[in-house]
N, C-alpha and C positions, 0 to 999 in steps of 0.2 A: 497538721499532718505532714510528714515528710514525703519524699518521692517514693513511689512504689517501685521496688526492685525485686524481680523474680529470679530465683535460682533454679535452673533446670538440672535435675539430678537423675541419673540412671542407677538405681540401687544395685543392679546386677554387677556393676564394676566399681561403684563408689567406694565400698569398703573392702575390696579385694586387694590384699597386700602381697599376694604371691608374686615374687620376682622371677619365677622360673616358668612362665607361660610358654607353651609351644604352639606353633601355628596350627590352627584347626583342632586344638586340644579339647578334650571332653571336660565335663563338669568336674570329674574326679581329678583330672590332670591339671587343670588351670585354676580351679577354685571359682568362687563366686561371692560377691557381696551379699550381705543379709540385712534385713530390716534392723536387726539388733546392732549393726555397725553404726547406724545413724543415731547416735546417743544424744542425750540432752546436752552434753558438752559440745558436741559437733554443731548442734542446732544453735546453741547460744553463741558460739564463735562466729557462725555465719551472720547471725543477727547483729552482733556487736562490732565485728571487724569490717564486714562488707555491707552492713546496714540492710540486709535482706529482709523483706517483708513477707514473701510468699515462697514456698518450695513447690516446684512442679515435679512430682514423683513420676518419672517416665518409665513405662514398661512394667507396671505392677499388675495389670490385668492378666489373667490366664490366657496364654497364647500358644500357638503351635510350637512344639519343641520336640527334640529327639530324646528327651529325658523322661523316664517313667517313674511314677510314684504310686503308692498304694491308692487305689481308687481313681487314679488319673494316669492311664497308660500314655505312652508317647504317641505323637502323631506319626502318620506315614512319612518316612524320611523324604520321599519325593516331593512333598508339599511343605517342606520346612527349609527356610533359607538359613544356612549355617547350622551348627549343632545346637546353639541356644535358641535360634528362631527369631523372627521379626516380632517385636512387641506390638506391631500393628496388624498382625494376623490373629485376631482375637478368637479364641475357641469357646469362651464362656464369659458373657458380659457380667455375670454375677459372681465371679470367682477370682482368686488371686494366684499368681504364678507360684507354684509350690516350692521351687528351688530358692525363693527369696526368704523363706522361713527357716529358722533353726529346727523346728519340728513341722514338717510339711502338713501334717494332719491339723495343726493349729494355726495354719497360715492366716486365716481371717482374723483370729484373735490377735496375732502378732501385728497385722497391719492396723487394726484398730488401736493397738497400743502405740504404734508409730504416729497415728493421727493425734492421739492424746499428747504425746511428747512434743509434737510440733506445736500444738495449741498452747501447751504449758510454757513453751518458749516465746509465746506471743506472735507466732507465725501462722499464716494461712496455708491451707493444703489445697493444691491443684493436682488434678489427675487427668489422664487422657479420656476423652469420649470419642470413640471411633465409629461414626455413624454410617459411613459410606460402604464399608466392606467388612467381612469377617473371614476367619480361616475357612478353608475348603471343608474341613472336618469339624465345623462348629457343632457343639452339643451342649445344651443347657436345660436343666429341668425347671429352673426359676424363670428364665427368659428364653423359651424355646423359639426356634425359627425354622420355617419350612416344613413343619410337620404335616400341615394340611394343604400344601401346595399341589396344584395340578401342573405337573412338569411336562404335560403334552402341549402346553401353549407357551409361547415366548413370554407373554406378559399379561397379567390380569390383576385387578385390584386386590384380590384375596391372597395373592402369592407374596411371600416375603423375598423370594429370589427371582432373578431373571434367567430364562432358559434358552437353549439353542436346540429346539426339538429335532429329533431325528439324527443328531450327531453326538458321538461320544467324545469325551475330552482326550486330547493328545498333548501331553506335556512335552516341553522341549526335549529333544533327543540327548542333549548334553547333561540332563539332570539324572543323577544316579537313581535307578529304580523306577524310571518313568514308565517303563513297559508293564510294570506290575500294578500301577495305580489305575483304578477304574472309576469313572464317573459318567453315567449315561442316563438321561441326556446331559450334555455339558451345561454347566452354569456359566453365565457371563462373568468374566474375570474382573477383579476389583477396579482396575484402572480404565473401565469402560471398553474393555477388549471384547467385542461381540463375535469373536472367532473361537472355534473349538480347538484352535491351534495357537495358543499363546506362546510368545517367544520368551527367551531368558530375560529380556528387558522389560517384560510385562510383570504385573504383580500376580504371577501364576500361583502363588500360595494363598490367594484370597479370592472371594467371590463377591459380586456386587449385590447390594440390597436394593429392593424395589420400593420406591417411594410414590410412584404415580404423581399426579398433580394436585391431589386433594387428600384429605384425611382418610387414612386406612388403618387397618390393624397393625401394620408395621410401625406406623407413627406411634401408636399406643405403646408398643413394646420398647421402642427407643426412648420414649419419655419415661417409661418405668425403669429403664437402665439408669438414667440420670437420677431419678428419685431414689433408687436403691442406694446409691452412694452418697447422696445428699443426707439421707437419714443416718448415715454412719459418721457424718460430720465433715465431709468433703466440702470445701468452700468455693471451689471453682473448677471449671472444666475447659481444658484446651481441646477444641473440636477439630479433629484431624480432617484435612481435605474438605473443609466445609463447603467450598464452592462446587463440589461434586454432588451436593445434596440440595434439594430445593430450598430456597430462602423461606418459602411459605411454611415448611415444616419447622424451621427454627423459630420463626415468629410465633407459631402456635405453642411450641414446646417451651421456649424460654419464658414466655408470659405465664404459662401454667406453673412452671417450677418456681418462679419468683413470687407468684401469688401464694404458694404454699410455704416456701422457705425464706422469703424476704428478698428485698432488692439487693442485698449484699452478695448473693451468690453470683459469682463472676463467670462470664462466658467469653472465651477467646477464640477467634476464628482464624484458622490457617487459610488465608485467601491470597492468591498470587496475582489475579487479574485486577489491576487497579481500577478498571472501568466498572468493576462490581463491588468496590469498597462500600459505596453508599448503600447499595442494595442490602448488604449483610449488616451494615451498621443499623439501618432502619428496621431490620428484622429483630433487633434487640441485643446484638452482641455488644459487650462492654469494650472489647479491644479487638483490633485486627492486626495480624502480622503486617509490618510494613517492609516485607522483604523486597518487593518489586519497586519500592520507592526509595526510602533513605538508605537501606542496606545496599541495594544495587548501585546507587549513586556513589556512596562512599567507597565501595569496592572498585568501581570504575576509576575514581580519582586516584586511589591508592595503588592499584595494580596496573592500570592501563594508561595512566597519565591524563585522564579526563579532567576537564576544567572544574575548579571548585565552585564556579558559578552554578553548577548543576544542583547544588544544595538549595540555592534560592529558587530555582525552577521547581524543585520537588515540593517545597512547602507551599509555594504558590498554587501548585496543582492540587494539593490536598485541601487547602482552604480550611473550612470549619471542621473537617474530619481529623485534623492533626491531633487533637487531644485524645482521640480514640485509637491512635496507633500504638503498637507495641514495638519499641525500638530494640535492636540487638545487633551484635556483630558476629555472634555464633549461636548455633543450635545444632541438634543432632543431624539435621539434613545438610548443613553447610560445612564447607571446609574450614578447618581451624585457621584462625588468622595468622598463627605463627608457622603454619605449614609451608612447604616449598611451593604449594599451589596458590598461596595467597601472598602474605607479606614476607614470609621466610623468617620473620622474627616478630615476637610480640611487641617489641619496642617500636617497630615501624607502624604499629596500629594506634599509637597514642593520639595522634592527631584526629583520626576517625573516632576514637573513643570520646574525646572532648566534645565532638559535635553530636554523636549519637546519644550520649548521656546527658549533656547539658543544654543543648540548643532549644529544647522545648520541655514542657512538663509532662509529656507522655511517659508512661512507665517504661522501664528498661529491663532487659533480661540478659543474664550471663549464663553460660553453659559450664557445668562443673569441669574444672581444669583450666578454663580460660584465665582465671585469676592468677595462675602460676605460669602461663605461657605454654600450655600443652600444645605440642606440635601435630599430633595425630598422624605420625608418619610410620606407625607400626604396620606390619603385614600380619593380620590377625587370623585369617582363615578364609571364610566366605568373603570378607572384605579384604581387599589388597591394600597396597600403599596408595591411598587416594586423598590423603589430607584430612580424613574424617576418622573419628573414633567409632569403631564398629558398634552396631546395634544388633548384630547377628551372631556374634561369637561370645564364648566365655573368655574373658580377658581381664587384665589388670592395667590400669592407666598409670604411666610412670609418674607424672607430676602429683597425682592424687595419692599414690602409694608413698612417695617420698614425703609428702606433707603429713600424712597420717603417722609415719614412722620417724619424723624429725630429721629427714635427710635431704631437705631441699638444697639445691645449689645456690650459690650467691646470686646468680642471675634470676633464678626463680623467686628468691626472697625479695629481690628488688621489684620484680613485676608485681608480686603480691602487695608490696608496700605502696606501689603507685595506685593499684586498684583500690586498696583500703582508703587512701587519701582522697581519690576522686569520688568514690562512692559516698564517703563521709561528707564531702563538700556538697554533693548533689542532695543528700538527705538532710543535712543540717542547715542549708541556706534556703530561706523562704523565696528568694529570687529564683533559685533553680527548681525548687519543688512545686511552686505554685505561681510564680511571677510572670509578668509580661516579657515578650522577647522583641528585640529590634535588630533586624539584619542590617549591618553596616556596610555591606559590600557595594551597594549602589552609590554610596557617598565616596567610595574610594576607587572607583573604576579608572580614573585618570590620575591616581595618586602615584608618583614615581617611587614612593617608599612602601608600596603595597602592590603585590602581583595578584590580581583577582583570579588568575588561573591556578595559582598554587597556595593562596592564602584565603582564609575565611575568618570573619570576625563578627561578633554580635554582642549585644547588651542584654542582660537579664535584670529585671527590677521588680521588687516588692517593697512596700513602705519600709524605709529604713535599711534597705539592702540593695545596693547597686553593684553589679559586677560586669566586667568586660572580659570576654573570652576570645582568644585568638588561636587559630590552628594553622600549622605550617606543614603543608603537604609537599615538601621538597627535600632534596638531599643536602641542602645547605642551611646553616642557621640563618635566621632572619632578624634584621633590626627594622621593626615596623614603626611607622608614624601614622597612627590611625586617626582619621578625621571623624569627628562626631558632629553630625548635622544638627541644626537648630530644631528640626522636626522631632528628633529623638526626645528632647526635653519636653516639647509640647505633648508628645504621645504619652509619656510617662506622667506628665503633670508635675514636673519638678523644676526647680530653678537651677541656673548655672552657678558654679562656684569658681573661685580663682584657680583651683587645681583641676577643674573638669568643666570645660565649656566648648562652644562650637568654634572658637577662634584658634585654640591651641591644640594641635594633634597630640595624641597620647603615645608616648614612646613605650614599646614593648620588645623585649628580646625573646625569641622563641627558637629553641634548638630544632634541628632537622626532625621531621616526622613526629612532632610533638605539639603540645598546646600549652598555653599559659593563661592564668586567671589574675585579673587585677581587681581590687576592691576599692570603692570610692564612697566618700560621705556624700550625703544628699542634702539639698535645700528645698523644702516644700514651699 
């Protein structure tokens, strides 16, 4: 089995080829991607070129939006971020965003067809499960919330929501229409804001769910949400802001779902507090975001000049949790690596890519557009120029648009070719996909031909497949002479050869801000 590679895709903009988007434009003005744009041809290309194994369809659940459809009126504009709305302000756990369908009335059928196309291409389907909060105007007949709440008390086990009794909600004054929106008593805002006066920096478009500390009716409703989508063939769930929900709930829910649907149903936790990684891993999560670990380490090295030795400290801190990490350089929350706020160029991230993708056998995730060097420097509307691709607006992403219409620049073609090459290497090599790893930096700390602050090197090995990877985090090309300690051969259980042994350093040339891979024969 090759390396697991997850592709995050926001269908809202993935298939939108409009080149005439205007800032803050409406659905009619700027257009929108559709499920039908994600064709079998597109899926097979992702599988064959980038070796993708899973597609994370982001933002498909029905959420707060300013757009009205038959039987699904718009949300109050005051509690919608942007005109499209945040895909994490869910207003019905059992429904699909109508604007993603060619025929909004048939949106569920069209999503089911997308699931089938994805499976037919040999790919797994991942979708969001947002258990911590919902839209302020959540309404669902299939999975109702709050219908029997006693809003006169702040918290009780029977309540789905948390309340601020005796106070009415006061939305931020800068929000258009804030004075016309009424919620009394106020509910606690999604980001644990226990004030009736949330700020513009709070998640004012959402409200917090009440989990208490033991099994409640809310737990049952949340488990039923996951079950609802698993019955439709969804293979995995990326659990939004998991650390804001008790680990005890996930332990109970994940066990229950896997007992019914099998152990291959995957649960991914968005967790940022590294001190809680083990808690959520032991709760049953298959994968945890390693944002606060490897991602932050590589960003510090690349952007702030931090020492490359931080990579060693990171994996040592993770210990046996390393295989349960999900590595990435981009997702919808983070700034694009090619943006002015990060590297300024996708080429400058190749060194980090060699490490994030190849250093261990943990799965790797890329964000649609990353493979072409998308810069995320548009001013879309609710989102300004912040180095991120908006999740709040109707928009078209330049690199994806040019890829779909055959108009990629030479630089974008080059970036894509490098991603194809590296992802193919990761998937096709047993050493990279399932082999052991040996960090070579400790053996080269005093090496005059290796700078441990700017260079990183490691070995990957599986029977019959031995590879040496070097990454150069500097502005200058590097001519490295990498020492291989005797212990590496003992650790892998292989013999030394005339061309690869502990006495003769390995010569490698690595261009600035890039990586290189060397392949060696082995002697068992």
